[in-house]
NUVEX-642578 format. One record per residue (C-alpha): residue in one letter; x, y, z. Coordinates in Angstrom, 1 decimal, padded with zeros to 4 digits. Layout:
BEGIN
+---+--------+--------+--------+
: r :      u :      v :      w :
+---+--------+--------+--------+
: a :      X :      Y :      Z :
...
+---+--------+--------+--------+
END
This chain:
BEGIN
+---+--------+--------+--------+
: r :      u :      v :      w :
+---+--------+--------+--------+
: e :  225.2 :  028.6 : -063.6 :
: e :  224.6 :  031.4 : -065.5 :
: h :  222.4 :  034.5 : -064.4 :
: r :  220.8 :  035.7 : -067.7 :
: p :  217.7 :  036.8 : -067.8 :
: v :  215.0 :  033.8 : -067.8 :
: p :  211.8 :  034.4 : -069.8 :
: i :  208.9 :  033.0 : -067.5 :
: g :  206.2 :  033.6 : -070.0 :
: a :  202.8 :  035.7 : -070.0 :
: p :  200.1 :  035.7 : -067.7 :
: i :  197.5 :  033.0 : -067.4 :
: a :  193.8 :  033.8 : -068.0 :
: a :  192.2 :  035.8 : -065.4 :
: t :  195.4 :  036.9 : -063.7 :
: q :  196.5 :  040.5 : -063.7 :
: t :  200.2 :  041.0 : -064.1 :
: w :  201.9 :  044.3 : -063.2 :
: v :  205.6 :  045.4 : -063.2 :
: l :  205.8 :  048.3 : -060.7 :
: d :  208.5 :  050.6 : -059.3 :
: e :  208.7 :  051.3 : -055.5 :
: r :  205.9 :  053.9 : -055.8 :
: m :  203.6 :  051.1 : -057.3 :
: q :  203.8 :  052.8 : -060.5 :
: p :  203.8 :  050.7 : -063.9 :
: v :  207.3 :  050.9 : -065.4 :
: p :  207.8 :  050.9 : -069.2 :
: r :  208.7 :  047.9 : -071.2 :
: g :  212.4 :  046.9 : -070.8 :
: v :  212.5 :  048.5 : -067.3 :
: a :  213.2 :  046.3 : -064.3 :
: g :  210.6 :  046.4 : -061.5 :
: e :  208.8 :  044.3 : -059.0 :
: l :  206.3 :  041.6 : -060.3 :
: y :  202.7 :  042.1 : -058.6 :
: l :  200.0 :  039.5 : -059.6 :
: g :  196.1 :  040.1 : -058.9 :
: g :  192.8 :  038.8 : -060.1 :
: v :  190.1 :  035.9 : -059.3 :
: n :  193.1 :  033.3 : -058.8 :
: l :  194.8 :  035.5 : -056.0 :
: a :  194.6 :  033.9 : -052.5 :
: r :  193.3 :  036.2 : -049.6 :
: g :  196.7 :  035.8 : -047.6 :
: y :  198.7 :  033.4 : -045.9 :
: l :  197.3 :  031.1 : -043.2 :
: n :  197.9 :  032.2 : -039.7 :
: r :  200.4 :  034.6 : -040.7 :
: p :  198.8 :  038.2 : -040.5 :
: g :  202.1 :  040.1 : -040.7 :
: l :  203.4 :  038.4 : -043.8 :
: t :  200.0 :  038.7 : -045.3 :
: a :  199.8 :  042.3 : -044.7 :
: e :  203.3 :  042.9 : -046.1 :
: r :  202.8 :  040.7 : -049.2 :
: f :  199.1 :  041.2 : -050.1 :
: v :  198.4 :  044.8 : -050.7 :
: a :  195.6 :  047.1 : -051.8 :
: d :  195.3 :  046.9 : -055.6 :
: p :  195.4 :  050.8 : -056.8 :
: f :  194.5 :  049.8 : -060.3 :
: a :  190.9 :  047.9 : -059.2 :
: r :  187.6 :  049.0 : -060.1 :
: h :  186.2 :  047.5 : -057.1 :
: t :  187.0 :  048.3 : -053.5 :
: g :  188.8 :  045.2 : -051.5 :
: a :  190.9 :  044.2 : -054.5 :
: r :  194.5 :  043.0 : -053.7 :
: l :  197.9 :  042.4 : -055.4 :
: y :  200.4 :  040.2 : -054.3 :
: r :  204.0 :  041.3 : -054.0 :
: t :  206.1 :  038.5 : -055.2 :
: g :  209.5 :  040.0 : -054.6 :
: d :  210.7 :  039.1 : -057.9 :
: l :  212.5 :  041.5 : -060.3 :
: v :  211.3 :  041.3 : -063.7 :
: r :  210.9 :  043.2 : -067.0 :
: w :  208.4 :  043.0 : -070.0 :
: r :  210.1 :  042.2 : -073.1 :
: s :  208.9 :  043.8 : -076.2 :
: d :  207.1 :  040.4 : -077.3 :
: g :  204.9 :  040.5 : -074.1 :
: v :  206.9 :  037.9 : -072.2 :
: l :  208.3 :  038.6 : -068.9 :
: d :  212.1 :  038.1 : -068.2 :
: y :  212.9 :  037.1 : -064.6 :
: l :  216.0 :  039.2 : -063.3 :
: g :  216.5 :  037.9 : -059.8 :
: r :  215.0 :  038.6 : -056.3 :
: l :  214.5 :  042.0 : -054.7 :
: d :  215.8 :  040.7 : -051.5 :
: h :  219.2 :  042.2 : -052.7 :
: q :  218.0 :  045.6 : -053.1 :
: v :  220.2 :  048.4 : -051.6 :
: k :  220.2 :  052.1 : -051.2 :
: i :  223.5 :  054.0 : -051.7 :
: r :  224.0 :  057.8 : -052.1 :
: g :  220.0 :  058.1 : -052.0 :
: f :  219.5 :  055.6 : -055.1 :
: r :  217.7 :  052.4 : -054.5 :
: i :  219.6 :  049.9 : -056.6 :
: e :  218.5 :  046.4 : -057.6 :
: l :  221.7 :  044.2 : -057.1 :
: g :  220.3 :  041.5 : -059.3 :
: e :  219.9 :  044.1 : -062.3 :
: i :  223.5 :  044.4 : -062.2 :
: e :  224.4 :  040.9 : -061.9 :
: s :  222.1 :  040.1 : -064.8 :
: r :  223.8 :  042.8 : -067.0 :
: l :  227.2 :  041.5 : -066.0 :
: a :  226.3 :  038.0 : -066.8 :
: q :  225.2 :  039.0 : -070.3 :
: m :  228.9 :  040.2 : -071.0 :
: e :  231.2 :  037.9 : -073.1 :
: g :  233.3 :  035.6 : -071.2 :
: v :  231.3 :  036.1 : -067.7 :
: r :  229.8 :  032.8 : -066.3 :
: e :  228.6 :  034.1 : -063.1 :
: s :  228.1 :  037.2 : -061.3 :
: t :  227.3 :  038.3 : -057.7 :
: v :  227.1 :  042.0 : -056.5 :
: i :  227.1 :  043.2 : -052.9 :
: a :  227.2 :  046.4 : -051.0 :
: r :  229.7 :  046.9 : -048.4 :
: d :  230.4 :  050.2 : -046.7 :
: a :  228.3 :  051.9 : -049.1 :
: r :  229.9 :  050.7 : -052.2 :
: l :  229.0 :  048.3 : -054.7 :
: i :  231.5 :  045.4 : -055.2 :
: a :  230.9 :  042.8 : -057.9 :
: y :  232.4 :  039.3 : -058.2 :
: v :  232.5 :  037.6 : -061.5 :
: t :  233.9 :  034.1 : -062.8 :
: g :  234.4 :  033.1 : -066.2 :
: e :  237.1 :  032.8 : -069.0 :
: p :  240.6 :  033.4 : -067.8 :
: s :  240.9 :  036.5 : -070.0 :
: l :  238.2 :  038.4 : -068.1 :
: d :  239.5 :  042.0 : -067.6 :
: a :  237.8 :  043.7 : -064.6 :
: q :  238.5 :  047.3 : -065.9 :
: q :  237.1 :  046.5 : -069.3 :
: l :  234.0 :  044.9 : -067.7 :
: k :  233.5 :  048.0 : -065.6 :
: t :  234.0 :  050.1 : -068.7 :
: s :  231.3 :  048.0 : -070.6 :
: l :  229.0 :  048.2 : -067.8 :
: a :  229.2 :  052.0 : -067.5 :
: q :  227.8 :  052.3 : -071.1 :
: g :  224.6 :  050.7 : -070.2 :
: v :  223.7 :  051.7 : -066.5 :
: p :  223.9 :  055.0 : -064.5 :
: d :  227.0 :  055.8 : -062.8 :
: y :  225.6 :  054.9 : -059.3 :
: m :  225.3 :  051.3 : -060.4 :
: v :  228.7 :  050.7 : -061.8 :
: p :  230.6 :  048.9 : -059.0 :
: w :  233.4 :  050.5 : -057.3 :
: r :  235.4 :  047.3 : -057.7 :
: i :  234.9 :  044.2 : -060.1 :
: v :  236.7 :  041.2 : -058.7 :
: v :  237.6 :  038.3 : -060.8 :
: l :  237.4 :  035.0 : -059.1 :
: d :  238.2 :  031.4 : -060.2 :
: v :  235.1 :  030.2 : -058.5 :
: m :  232.3 :  031.5 : -056.4 :
: p :  232.3 :  030.5 : -052.6 :
: l :  229.2 :  028.5 : -052.0 :
: n :  227.3 :  027.8 : -048.8 :
: a :  226.0 :  024.3 : -047.8 :
: n :  222.9 :  024.7 : -049.8 :
: g :  224.9 :  025.5 : -053.0 :
: k :  224.3 :  029.2 : -053.2 :
: v :  226.9 :  032.0 : -053.4 :
: d :  228.4 :  032.5 : -049.8 :
: r :  228.2 :  036.5 : -050.0 :
: k :  229.9 :  036.5 : -046.5 :
: a :  232.8 :  034.5 : -047.8 :
: l :  233.5 :  036.8 : -050.8 :
: p :  237.0 :  038.3 : -050.5 :
: v :  237.1 :  042.2 : -049.5 :
: p :  239.0 :  044.3 : -051.8 :
: s :  241.2 :  047.1 : -049.9 :
: v :  241.2 :  050.7 : -051.1 :
: q :  244.7 :  050.0 : -052.6 :
: d :  243.8 :  047.0 : -054.5 :
: e :  243.5 :  047.5 : -058.4 :
: d :  240.7 :  045.8 : -060.3 :
: h :  242.1 :  042.3 : -061.5 :
+---+--------+--------+--------+
END
């Protein structure tokens, strides 16, 4: 399964679609942010779940009338130049390292776009990013790291990139992040 950006289309009629940063400010086209939805199609909240409703249904800072809400989807997306949204992953994997908020899904997506990479997973452990990739036998971790560094800020470049034959999976068929091997400080990228 590849983790390339998935085009999810454009908004349907009467739906407001925003891609916002952590301060709820719109991000430029091509920049990753959280997908927020609004408009007349929006529900008022979750049935009998006031806490979740308060977390996910937030005041719409762009509305012309009071009481308007936006729904925080928790999805990491970006607008393409053609007006289509690309799905990049979930924000459940957002971390803060050295004061920088990092979307692990964005790093995973960039790695998955590199030649020879089939799958990618990034975790944060002990205030360091570690990337795990599968793909062609010729994958070179240091070369991947160098290529990644050309497209992202240095704080988004993993401390280690580990090449695996296969990703460990849990019973649901998803990557078992707890079963990923922990490289030691002495390990070379391999």
